[in-house]
ZAPAVO-480727 format. One record per residue: residue in three letters; x, y, z of N, C-alpha, C in turn. Coordinates in nm, 3 decimals. Example, Ala and Ser with C-alpha at 12.3 -4.5 7.8 and 13.67 -1.06 7.14 Angstrom:
<doros>
ala 1.319 -0.569 0.780 1.230 -0.450 0.780 1.320 -0.330 0.780
ser 1.285 -0.225 0.708 1.367 -0.106 0.714 1.290 0.003 0.787
</doros>
This chain:
<doros>
met 4.812 3.274 6.258 4.772 3.414 6.246 4.649 3.424 6.155
thr 4.542 3.480 6.208 4.417 3.484 6.134 4.404 3.615 6.055
leu 4.312 3.610 5.956 4.285 3.730 5.878 4.227 3.841 5.965
thr 4.145 3.803 6.063 4.086 3.903 6.153 4.193 3.979 6.229
leu 4.292 3.906 6.279 4.401 3.969 6.353 4.480 4.065 6.263
ile 4.507 4.022 6.140 4.583 4.107 6.046 4.506 4.236 6.018
leu 4.375 4.224 5.992 4.295 4.343 5.960 4.286 4.436 6.081
glu 4.276 4.380 6.200 4.273 4.463 6.321 4.403 4.540 6.337
gln 4.514 4.475 6.308 4.643 4.542 6.320 4.663 4.647 6.211
val 4.606 4.622 6.093 4.611 4.725 5.988 4.536 4.850 6.034
leu 4.420 4.831 6.095 4.342 4.945 6.147 4.420 5.016 6.258
asn 4.485 4.938 6.345 4.567 4.999 6.451 4.681 5.081 6.390
gly 4.741 5.028 6.283 4.848 5.101 6.217 4.799 5.230 6.153
leu 4.679 5.225 6.093 4.620 5.346 6.036 4.592 5.450 6.143
gln 4.539 5.405 6.256 4.510 5.499 6.365 4.638 5.561 6.419
ser 4.742 5.480 6.436 4.870 5.533 6.481 4.928 5.630 6.378
gly 4.916 5.595 6.250 4.967 5.683 6.146 4.895 5.815 6.139
ile 4.763 5.814 6.159 4.687 5.939 6.157 4.731 6.030 6.270
met 4.756 5.976 6.388 4.803 6.058 6.499 4.941 6.117 6.469
leu 5.026 6.037 6.408 5.158 6.089 6.371 5.145 6.197 6.264
phe 5.047 6.183 6.175 5.027 6.286 6.073 4.992 6.420 6.136
leu 4.904 6.420 6.235 4.867 6.546 6.300 4.988 6.613 6.363
met 5.077 6.532 6.421 5.200 6.589 6.477 5.293 6.637 6.365
ala 5.313 6.551 6.266 5.412 6.582 6.163 5.367 6.695 6.072
ala 5.236 6.710 6.050 5.188 6.817 5.963 5.222 6.953 6.022
gly 5.197 6.969 6.152 5.234 7.095 6.217 5.383 7.118 6.216
leu 5.458 7.012 6.238 5.604 7.025 6.242 5.660 7.061 6.105
thr 5.606 7.000 6.000 5.658 7.029 5.866 5.615 7.166 5.818
leu 5.497 7.214 5.862 5.457 7.352 5.831 5.556 7.451 5.892
ile 5.586 7.430 6.019 5.676 7.522 6.090 5.815 7.519 6.030
phe 5.867 7.400 6.003 6.001 7.391 5.947 6.005 7.440 5.802
gly 5.901 7.405 5.725 5.901 7.442 5.585 5.889 7.592 5.564
val 5.804 7.659 5.642 5.781 7.802 5.625 5.888 7.884 5.695
met 5.924 7.844 5.817 6.012 7.926 5.899 6.157 7.878 5.899
gly 6.180 7.755 5.855 6.314 7.700 5.863 6.359 7.677 6.005
leu 6.263 7.650 6.095 6.291 7.641 6.238 6.285 7.495 6.284
ile 6.387 7.450 6.355 6.385 7.318 6.418 6.323 7.335 6.556
asn 6.201 7.285 6.573 6.124 7.308 6.695 6.115 7.180 6.777
leu 6.208 7.161 6.869 6.204 7.044 6.956 6.092 7.052 7.058
ala 6.033 7.170 7.078 5.926 7.186 7.176 5.789 7.147 7.121
his 5.785 7.097 6.998 5.657 7.060 6.938 5.589 6.948 7.019
gly 5.668 6.857 7.073 5.611 6.752 7.157 5.550 6.807 7.284
ser 5.603 6.917 7.335 5.546 6.979 7.455 5.408 7.036 7.426
leu 5.386 7.086 7.304 5.254 7.137 7.266 5.154 7.022 7.255
tyr 5.200 6.907 7.212 5.119 6.784 7.214 5.076 6.753 7.358
met 5.169 6.764 7.451 5.140 6.740 7.592 5.043 6.844 7.647
val 5.061 6.971 7.609 4.972 7.078 7.653 4.827 7.048 7.610
gly 4.811 7.006 7.483 4.677 6.972 7.436 4.615 6.859 7.515
ala 4.693 6.756 7.546 4.641 6.643 7.622 4.598 6.685 7.762
phe 4.681 6.765 7.830 4.647 6.808 7.965 4.527 6.903 7.965
cys 4.519 6.994 7.868 4.403 7.083 7.860 4.275 7.003 7.839
ala 4.279 6.904 7.751 4.161 6.822 7.725 4.120 6.745 7.849
ala 4.218 6.682 7.917 4.186 6.602 8.035 4.130 6.689 8.147
ala 4.190 6.807 8.169 4.145 6.895 8.277 4.005 6.948 8.251
val 3.980 6.999 8.130 3.849 7.058 8.100 3.741 6.951 8.091
ala 3.772 6.836 8.030 3.674 6.728 8.023 3.641 6.675 8.162
gly 3.742 6.665 8.249 3.716 6.621 8.385 3.632 6.720 8.463
trp 3.653 6.850 8.438 3.577 6.954 8.508 3.435 6.967 8.456
ser 3.418 6.957 8.323 3.287 6.982 8.262 3.208 6.856 8.233
gly 3.278 6.743 8.224 3.212 6.619 8.184 3.187 6.608 8.035
ser 3.242 6.700 7.957 3.219 6.701 7.812 3.350 6.677 7.739
phe 3.357 6.569 7.663 3.476 6.541 7.584 3.494 6.645 7.474
leu 3.383 6.692 7.416 3.391 6.790 7.309 3.452 6.921 7.359
leu 3.411 6.965 7.480 3.472 7.084 7.538 3.621 7.063 7.563
gly 3.657 6.941 7.599 3.798 6.909 7.619 3.877 6.924 7.490
leu 3.818 6.880 7.377 3.886 6.896 7.248 3.903 7.043 7.211
val 3.798 7.121 7.235 3.806 7.265 7.206 3.915 7.329 7.293
ala 3.920 7.290 7.420 4.022 7.344 7.510 4.162 7.304 7.465
ala 4.176 7.181 7.414 4.307 7.136 7.366 4.353 7.219 7.248
leu 4.262 7.242 7.152 4.298 7.323 7.035 4.333 7.466 7.077
ala 4.247 7.526 7.160 4.270 7.664 7.201 4.395 7.678 7.287
gly 4.413 7.586 7.383 4.529 7.594 7.472 4.660 7.576 7.399
ala 4.667 7.476 7.309 4.791 7.452 7.236 4.820 7.567 7.139
ala 4.715 7.618 7.071 4.735 7.730 6.978 4.781 7.854 7.052
leu 4.721 7.881 7.168 4.760 7.998 7.247 4.903 7.984 7.297
ala 4.938 7.864 7.346 5.075 7.841 7.391 5.174 7.856 7.276
gly 5.137 7.805 7.158 5.224 7.818 7.042 5.244 7.963 7.000
ala 5.133 8.040 6.994 5.145 8.182 6.957 5.229 8.259 7.059
leu 5.212 8.226 7.186 5.286 8.296 7.291 5.436 8.271 7.282
ile 5.475 8.143 7.267 5.619 8.116 7.262 5.679 8.164 7.130
glu 5.598 8.169 7.023 5.652 8.223 6.898 5.685 8.371 6.913
arg 5.595 8.445 6.977 5.617 8.590 6.990 5.725 8.622 7.093
val 5.734 8.540 7.199 5.828 8.572 7.307 5.967 8.514 7.283
val 5.974 8.391 7.230 6.102 8.321 7.220 6.142 8.294 7.075
ile 6.055 8.228 7.000 6.092 8.177 6.868 6.129 8.289 6.772
arg 6.059 8.403 6.782 6.082 8.514 6.690 6.227 8.561 6.692
arg 6.295 8.540 6.802 6.435 8.583 6.815 6.532 8.482 6.756
leu 6.480 8.369 6.706 6.568 8.260 6.662 6.575 8.246 6.511
tyr 6.491 8.317 6.435 6.487 8.295 6.291 6.620 8.324 6.223
ala 6.689 8.426 6.272 6.816 8.463 6.210 6.934 8.385 6.267
arg 6.908 8.303 6.368 7.016 8.225 6.430 7.035 8.093 6.357
asp 7.148 8.027 6.385 7.171 7.898 6.322 7.091 7.790 6.395
his 7.091 7.670 6.337 7.007 7.563 6.390 7.050 7.518 6.529
leu 7.178 7.531 6.564 7.223 7.492 6.697 7.154 7.577 6.803
asn 7.145 7.708 6.780 7.077 7.796 6.875 6.928 7.761 6.884
gln 6.867 7.726 6.771 6.726 7.688 6.773 6.705 7.560 6.854
val 6.793 7.464 6.836 6.783 7.338 6.909 6.798 7.363 7.060
leu 6.897 7.441 7.098 6.918 7.467 7.241 6.801 7.543 7.303
ala 6.750 7.644 7.231 6.639 7.723 7.286 6.512 7.641 7.299
thr 6.480 7.562 7.196 6.357 7.484 7.202 6.370 7.366 7.299
phe 6.493 7.316 7.319 6.513 7.215 7.422 6.488 7.275 7.560
ala 6.530 7.399 7.580 6.501 7.467 7.706 6.350 7.481 7.727
leu 6.276 7.505 7.617 6.131 7.514 7.628 6.069 7.382 7.672
ile 6.128 7.270 7.629 6.080 7.139 7.675 6.086 7.131 7.827
leu 6.200 7.172 7.884 6.216 7.166 8.029 6.118 7.259 8.099
ile 6.099 7.378 8.042 6.006 7.474 8.104 5.864 7.420 8.100
phe 5.821 7.367 7.986 5.686 7.312 7.976 5.668 7.192 8.069
ser 5.768 7.106 8.078 5.757 6.987 8.163 5.742 7.024 8.309
glu 5.828 7.115 8.356 5.820 7.154 8.497 5.696 7.238 8.525
gly 5.658 7.323 8.428 5.536 7.401 8.447 5.413 7.314 8.453
thr 5.406 7.212 8.368 5.293 7.120 8.370 5.290 7.040 8.500
arg 5.407 6.997 8.547 5.414 6.924 8.673 5.370 7.013 8.789
trp 5.404 7.142 8.783 5.365 7.236 8.889 5.213 7.259 8.888
leu 5.153 7.267 8.768 5.010 7.294 8.759 4.925 7.171 8.790
phe 4.965 7.054 8.738 4.880 6.936 8.745 4.934 6.826 8.836
gly 5.057 6.841 8.884 5.115 6.738 8.968 5.188 6.632 8.886
ser 5.250 6.540 8.955 5.331 6.437 8.887 5.251 6.314 8.849
phe 5.128 6.302 8.897 5.049 6.183 8.868 4.976 6.200 8.735
pro 4.960 6.092 8.660 4.892 6.104 8.529 4.744 6.134 8.545
leu 4.688 6.200 8.443 4.545 6.223 8.434 4.486 6.124 8.334
tyr 4.354 6.106 8.343 4.288 6.010 8.254 4.169 6.079 8.188
leu 4.157 6.058 8.059 4.051 6.118 7.978 3.960 6.005 7.930
asp 3.833 6.012 7.967 3.739 5.906 7.932 3.695 5.917 7.786
val 3.678 5.802 7.724 3.622 5.798 7.589 3.477 5.842 7.594
pro 3.429 5.923 7.499 3.288 5.963 7.498 3.196 5.841 7.500
ala 3.085 5.853 7.571 2.995 5.739 7.587 2.943 5.688 7.453
val 2.920 5.778 7.358 2.867 5.737 7.229 2.967 5.655 7.148
leu 3.095 5.666 7.184 3.199 5.592 7.111 3.264 5.483 7.197
ala 3.200 5.450 7.307 3.261 5.356 7.402 3.246 5.211 7.360
gln 3.145 5.180 7.279 3.119 5.042 7.241 3.190 5.007 7.110
pro 3.232 4.881 7.095 3.295 4.841 6.968 3.195 4.834 6.854
val 3.248 4.843 6.733 3.167 4.838 6.612 3.200 4.708 6.538
thr 3.098 4.643 6.484 3.119 4.521 6.406 3.148 4.558 6.262
leu 3.265 4.518 6.214 3.307 4.546 6.078 3.301 4.417 5.996
pro 3.320 4.425 5.865 3.324 4.302 5.784 3.428 4.202 5.837
phe 3.406 4.075 5.808 3.488 3.963 5.857 3.473 3.947 6.008
asp 3.359 3.993 6.064 3.328 3.978 6.207 3.434 4.041 6.297
ile 3.487 4.154 6.254 3.587 4.226 6.334 3.516 4.319 6.430
leu 3.543 4.304 6.558 3.495 4.397 6.660 3.606 4.498 6.686
tyr 3.581 4.623 6.650 3.685 4.725 6.661 3.630 4.845 6.736
pro 3.712 4.905 6.826 3.663 5.018 6.906 3.615 5.133 6.818
ala 3.496 5.182 6.848 3.440 5.293 6.770 3.525 5.418 6.784
tyr 3.586 5.436 6.901 3.665 5.558 6.921 3.787 5.561 6.829
arg 3.851 5.446 6.809 3.967 5.442 6.720 3.926 5.468 6.575
leu 3.809 5.418 6.536 3.758 5.448 6.402 3.729 5.598 6.390
ala 3.677 5.659 6.498 3.650 5.802 6.495 3.779 5.882 6.482
ile 3.887 5.835 6.545 4.017 5.901 6.531 4.064 5.898 6.386
ile 4.050 5.781 6.321 4.089 5.770 6.181 4.008 5.866 6.095
gly 3.877 5.869 6.117 3.792 5.958 6.040 3.824 6.105 6.065
ala 3.846 6.142 6.191 3.877 6.281 6.224 4.011 6.322 6.163
gly 4.109 6.233 6.169 4.240 6.265 6.112 4.233 6.284 5.962
leu 4.157 6.199 5.893 4.143 6.214 5.748 4.069 6.344 5.714
ala 3.970 6.380 5.796 3.900 6.506 5.774 3.994 6.625 5.792
val 4.079 6.620 5.893 4.177 6.726 5.913 4.273 6.733 5.795
ala 4.313 6.617 5.742 4.403 6.615 5.626 4.338 6.684 5.506
val 4.210 6.656 5.482 4.138 6.721 5.371 4.132 6.872 5.391
leu 4.102 6.914 5.515 4.096 7.058 5.545 4.232 7.124 5.526
leu 4.339 7.055 5.563 4.472 7.112 5.545 4.507 7.126 5.398
phe 4.476 7.023 5.320 4.502 7.033 5.176 4.424 7.149 5.115
trp 4.299 7.166 5.159 4.219 7.279 5.109 4.278 7.412 5.154
leu 4.317 7.420 5.280 4.372 7.544 5.333 4.500 7.584 5.259
ile 4.590 7.488 5.239 4.718 7.519 5.175 4.702 7.543 5.026
gly 4.610 7.471 4.962 4.601 7.477 4.816 4.499 7.573 4.760
cys 4.397 7.613 4.843 4.284 7.685 4.784 4.248 7.815 4.856
thr 4.325 7.859 4.953 4.290 7.980 5.026 4.402 8.083 5.015
arg 4.366 8.209 5.046 4.465 8.315 5.042 4.575 8.291 5.145
leu 4.535 8.242 5.264 4.636 8.212 5.366 4.730 8.103 5.316
gly 4.676 8.001 5.247 4.761 7.895 5.194 4.858 7.947 5.090
ile 4.811 8.040 5.006 4.901 8.100 4.907 5.017 8.172 4.976
arg 4.984 8.244 5.083 5.089 8.316 5.156 5.184 8.220 5.225
ile 5.131 8.109 5.279 5.218 8.010 5.343 5.314 7.950 5.241
arg 5.262 7.914 5.124 5.349 7.855 5.020 5.448 7.957 4.968
ala 5.405 8.082 4.956 5.498 8.186 4.912 5.604 8.213 5.017
gly 5.564 8.212 5.143 5.661 8.232 5.250 5.763 8.120 5.257
glu 5.722 8.000 5.219 5.815 7.887 5.217 5.919 7.904 5.107
asn 5.878 7.964 4.994 5.968 7.976 4.879 6.053 8.102 4.883
asp 5.992 8.215 4.923 6.067 8.342 4.918 6.005 8.439 5.017
arg 6.047 8.431 5.143 5.986 8.514 5.246 6.019 8.662 5.228
glu 6.137 8.693 5.174 6.173 8.834 5.153 6.082 8.898 5.050
met 6.047 8.824 4.945 5.964 8.880 4.839 5.823 8.909 4.890
ile 5.761 8.815 4.964 5.624 8.841 5.009 5.622 8.952 5.115
ala 5.730 8.965 5.192 5.738 9.077 5.285 5.745 9.209 5.208
ala 5.819 9.210 5.095 5.830 9.332 5.014 5.698 9.366 4.946
leu 5.612 9.263 4.926 5.483 9.286 4.863 5.377 9.332 4.962
gly 5.414 9.348 5.089 5.322 9.402 5.186 5.260 9.302 5.282
val 5.298 9.175 5.274 5.246 9.075 5.367 5.316 9.092 5.501
asp 5.237 9.093 5.608 5.293 9.103 5.743 5.354 8.967 5.779
ile 5.483 8.955 5.760 5.549 8.826 5.777 5.548 8.781 5.922
asp 5.555 8.876 6.017 5.550 8.838 6.159 5.415 8.776 6.194
arg 5.307 8.838 6.146 5.174 8.782 6.173 5.158 8.646 6.106
leu 5.209 8.632 5.984 5.200 8.504 5.914 5.272 8.395 5.992
tyr 5.391 8.426 6.043 5.466 8.327 6.119 5.391 8.287 6.246
thr 5.330 8.385 6.313 5.254 8.354 6.434 5.136 8.263 6.402
leu 5.065 8.292 6.292 4.952 8.209 6.252 4.995 8.067 6.219
val 5.104 8.053 6.145 5.153 7.920 6.108 5.195 7.842 6.232
phe 5.265 7.909 6.323 5.310 7.841 6.444 5.190 7.799 6.529
ala 5.090 7.888 6.541 4.970 7.855 6.619 4.893 7.740 6.554
leu 4.887 7.737 6.421 4.820 7.627 6.351 4.891 7.495 6.376
gly 5.024 7.496 6.364 5.100 7.374 6.392 5.083 7.328 6.536
ala 5.081 7.423 6.629 5.062 7.389 6.770 4.923 7.331 6.794
ala 4.820 7.387 6.728 4.684 7.336 6.744 4.672 7.192 6.695
leu 4.739 7.161 6.583 4.738 7.023 6.533 4.802 6.927 6.632
ala 4.915 6.970 6.691 4.980 6.887 6.792 4.890 6.869 6.914
gly 4.824 6.978 6.957 4.733 6.969 7.071 4.616 6.878 7.044
leu 4.562 6.882 6.921 4.452 6.792 6.885 4.497 6.646 6.892
ala 4.616 6.617 6.841 4.668 6.480 6.849 4.682 6.435 6.994
gly 4.735 6.522 7.079 4.751 6.486 7.220 4.617 6.460 7.287
ala 4.516 6.541 7.256 4.384 6.523 7.316 4.320 6.392 7.272
leu 4.332 6.359 7.143 4.271 6.236 7.092 4.339 6.112 7.151
val 4.471 6.117 7.161 4.544 6.002 7.216 4.524 5.992 7.367
gly 4.494 6.106 7.432 4.477 6.106 7.577 4.368 6.015 7.627
ala 4.269 5.984 7.541 4.163 5.892 7.581 4.202 5.746 7.564
ile 4.315 5.720 7.501 4.363 5.583 7.482 4.470 5.548 7.584
gln 4.559 5.644 7.613 4.664 5.621 7.712 4.657 5.731 7.817
ser 4.732 5.715 7.924 4.730 5.815 8.030 4.796 5.944 7.983
val 4.752 6.054 8.041 4.808 6.186 8.012 4.910 6.218 8.120
gln 5.037 6.230 8.080 5.142 6.249 8.178 5.253 6.338 8.123
val 5.332 6.391 8.214 5.443 6.477 8.177 5.544 6.398 8.094
gly 5.592 6.458 7.986 5.691 6.394 7.901 5.634 6.303 7.795
met 5.501 6.300 7.780 5.441 6.208 7.683 5.466 6.249 7.539
gly 5.507 6.374 7.515 5.522 6.421 7.379 5.654 6.388 7.313
glu 5.758 6.365 7.392 5.892 6.348 7.332 5.904 6.223 7.246
pro 5.855 6.104 7.291 5.864 5.988 7.201 5.788 6.008 7.070
val 5.673 6.076 7.076 5.595 6.101 6.955 5.668 6.199 6.865
leu 5.739 6.296 6.925 5.814 6.393 6.846 5.922 6.324 6.763
ile 5.990 6.227 6.821 6.093 6.154 6.747 6.032 6.086 6.625
leu 5.917 6.020 6.644 5.851 5.955 6.530 5.804 6.058 6.427
ala 5.761 6.176 6.474 5.718 6.281 6.380 5.834 6.328 6.294
phe 5.953 6.339 6.353 6.071 6.375 6.272 6.101 6.267 6.169
val 6.085 6.140 6.208 6.104 6.031 6.112 6.005 6.045 5.997
val 5.881 6.080 6.031 5.776 6.094 5.929 5.811 6.202 5.828
ile 5.854 6.320 5.875 5.880 6.429 5.780 6.008 6.405 5.700
val 6.101 6.329 5.755 6.219 6.291 5.677 6.179 6.195 5.565
ile 6.092 6.099 5.597 6.046 6.004 5.495 5.960 6.074 5.391
gly 5.866 6.157 5.437 5.772 6.220 5.345 5.830 6.336 5.266
gly 5.928 6.403 5.323 5.984 6.521 5.258 5.950 6.646 5.336
ile 6.049 6.724 5.374 6.028 6.842 5.456 5.946 6.946 5.379
gly 5.843 6.998 5.444 5.760 7.100 5.384 5.642 7.048 5.304
ser 5.624 6.917 5.295 5.516 6.858 5.215 5.409 6.800 5.305
ile 5.286 6.852 5.296 5.174 6.796 5.373 5.139 6.657 5.321
lys 5.141 6.641 5.187 5.117 6.508 5.129 5.222 6.409 5.179
gly 5.348 6.453 5.182 5.453 6.366 5.233 5.433 6.330 5.379
ala 5.385 6.427 5.460 5.360 6.399 5.600 5.252 6.292 5.616
leu 5.147 6.299 5.533 5.039 6.200 5.542 5.088 6.062 5.499
ile 5.152 6.053 5.384 5.199 5.923 5.335 5.306 5.867 5.428
gly 5.400 5.951 5.470 5.504 5.906 5.561 5.448 5.857 5.693
ala 5.348 5.928 5.747 5.289 5.888 5.874 5.219 5.753 5.863
leu 5.145 5.733 5.754 5.078 5.604 5.736 5.179 5.491 5.719
leu 5.288 5.517 5.646 5.392 5.415 5.630 5.455 5.380 5.765
val 5.485 5.482 5.845 5.548 5.457 5.974 5.451 5.384 6.067
gly 5.325 5.428 6.071 5.228 5.363 6.158 5.207 5.216 6.122
leu 5.193 5.187 5.994 5.173 5.049 5.951 5.298 4.964 5.971
thr 5.415 5.021 5.942 5.540 4.947 5.960 5.562 4.911 6.106
asp 5.539 5.009 6.194 5.560 4.987 6.337 5.463 4.883 6.392
thr 5.336 4.890 6.350 5.235 4.799 6.404 5.247 4.659 6.345
leu 5.255 4.651 6.213 5.260 4.519 6.149 5.395 4.450 6.171
gly 5.502 4.529 6.186 5.632 4.468 6.213 5.634 4.388 6.341
gly 5.564 4.440 6.444 5.559 4.366 6.570 5.481 4.237 6.562
ile 5.399 4.221 6.457 5.321 4.099 6.439 5.392 3.999 6.349
phe 5.437 4.047 6.233 5.488 3.957 6.131 5.633 3.913 6.155
leu 5.717 4.002 6.206 5.859 3.967 6.219 5.882 3.850 6.315
pro 5.820 3.849 6.435 5.839 3.730 6.520 5.790 3.601 6.452
glu 5.681 3.609 6.378 5.630 3.489 6.308 5.728 3.443 6.200
met 5.791 3.537 6.132 5.888 3.499 6.029 6.009 3.432 6.092
phe 6.056 3.483 6.206 6.173 3.423 6.271 6.142 3.284 6.325
lys 6.015 3.256 6.354 5.979 3.124 6.406 5.995 3.014 6.302
leu 6.010 3.054 6.176 6.029 2.954 6.071 6.164 2.886 6.081
phe 6.264 2.952 6.141 6.397 2.892 6.149 6.464 2.914 6.284
met 6.386 2.951 6.387 6.443 2.969 6.521 6.345 2.913 6.623
ala 6.397 2.889 6.743 6.311 2.847 6.852 6.214 2.960 6.886
pro 6.092 2.927 6.933 5.990 3.030 6.954 6.036 3.145 7.045
ala 6.101 3.112 7.157 6.143 3.217 7.250 6.246 3.310 7.185
ala 6.346 3.252 7.119 6.447 3.332 7.052 6.387 3.410 6.935
ala 6.292 3.350 6.865 6.228 3.417 6.752 6.149 3.539 6.799
thr 6.079 3.524 6.910 6.003 3.637 6.963 6.095 3.752 7.002
gln 6.207 3.718 7.067 6.302 3.822 7.109 6.366 3.889 6.988
ala 6.410 3.809 6.890 6.475 3.866 6.772 6.376 3.948 6.689
gly 6.254 3.897 6.675 6.153 3.969 6.598 6.116 4.101 6.662
ala 6.104 4.103 6.796 6.072 4.227 6.866 6.185 4.329 6.850
ala 6.309 4.282 6.856 6.423 4.373 6.841 6.426 4.434 6.701
leu 6.402 4.351 6.599 6.402 4.402 6.462 6.282 4.494 6.438
ala 6.168 4.460 6.498 6.049 4.543 6.482 6.070 4.683 6.537
ser 6.144 4.694 6.647 6.171 4.826 6.705 6.261 4.911 6.616
met 6.335 4.845 6.526 6.422 4.919 6.433 6.360 4.937 6.296
ala 6.243 4.880 6.272 6.188 4.872 6.136 6.164 5.010 6.076
ile 6.111 5.104 6.155 6.081 5.235 6.098 6.209 5.311 6.062
tyr 6.315 5.286 6.138 6.442 5.353 6.106 6.509 5.289 5.984
ile 6.490 5.159 5.968 6.537 5.092 5.846 6.460 5.145 5.725
leu 6.328 5.164 5.744 6.246 5.223 5.638 6.296 5.362 5.602
met 6.325 5.444 5.702 6.375 5.579 5.677 6.507 5.576 5.602
ala 6.597 5.488 5.644 6.727 5.478 5.576 6.710 5.437 5.431
gly 6.619 5.340 5.405 6.596 5.297 5.268 6.541 5.408 5.181
val 6.447 5.487 5.235 6.391 5.598 5.158 6.497 5.702 5.129
leu 6.583 5.733 5.227 6.686 5.835 5.207 6.792 5.790 5.107
ile 6.821 5.659 5.105 6.916 5.608 5.005 6.859 5.624 4.865
trp 6.730 5.594 4.851 6.664 5.602 4.720 6.635 5.746 4.680
arg 6.588 5.825 4.775 6.551 5.964 4.746 6.590 6.050 4.866
pro 6.706 6.112 4.865 6.758 6.184 4.983 6.669 6.296 5.033
thr 6.583 6.353 4.948 6.495 6.462 4.992 6.362 6.412 5.046
gly 6.343 6.281 5.057 6.215 6.225 5.100 6.125 6.198 4.983
leu 6.013 6.130 5.010 5.925 6.086 4.901 5.869 6.202 4.820
phe 5.830 6.311 4.888 5.769 6.423 4.819 5.847 6.551 4.842
gly 5.971 6.541 4.884 6.054 6.659 4.901 6.098 6.715 4.767
val 6.134 6.841 4.767 6.180 6.906 4.644 6.321 6.860 4.611
arg 6.340 6.815 4.489 6.475 6.773 4.449 6.567 6.893 4.440
ala 6.692 6.873 4.482 6.790 6.982 4.474 6.824 7.009 4.329
</doros>
């Protein structure tokens, strides 16, 4: 195993972690402010990917596809918040789970009806199509580096939005005491719609960016949603910092585990058996990480202590 291979996999883990952060940040905003378990968040990821692929294919512009992904996912999020989600805030979590699971089925069948059952493909922008030479003679795709940079820029903007703006003050206040800010004259319904649309837009952006790496197809959001839940459990519910750190930990653990664990097993097992055992353990590594964090700190790395 060479140093070049290790560094390439570290970059792959960072890119995977950044995509998970975009999903988890929206999910933790929605859960932290509204107390809502939103299983349909992965469907908004899918909506963003399909909007980007359709508009980019029609216009030939990847940038227009990204704008369409943000607008389409945000609009879909605001619509379902006003029509469906708003009726669930006073309900228990079981009702929220059942209702948002129904939304998954509606989005899946609606997307299949609009775009068909065959996957769509989103081309990488021509300016980012060639690999970039990095130190240690690493040839790495420019588009994946752009994803890392874009994700970090979004993280900075989110920290600024939550920590330094009037909207961020209201979001943090709504997370702590929604009855009090409503009594002070804040339109809590509008705030909830804005937060839900923001979380949906982040999911749509993640789907659009990943759509140029893998095919865009119905049901692509559910596996990512599971990992996003792992991220917010590790990082701490309601914490943007926790979502970022947790996402990077999950991305690196998942990527590097598939490389190092089979090599470790080869030290005392036959190569074929070592590869099989290492792959099996690698698939469980992020859940082992989650269990270890919860044993040490049940509220997550940056969650509020009870």
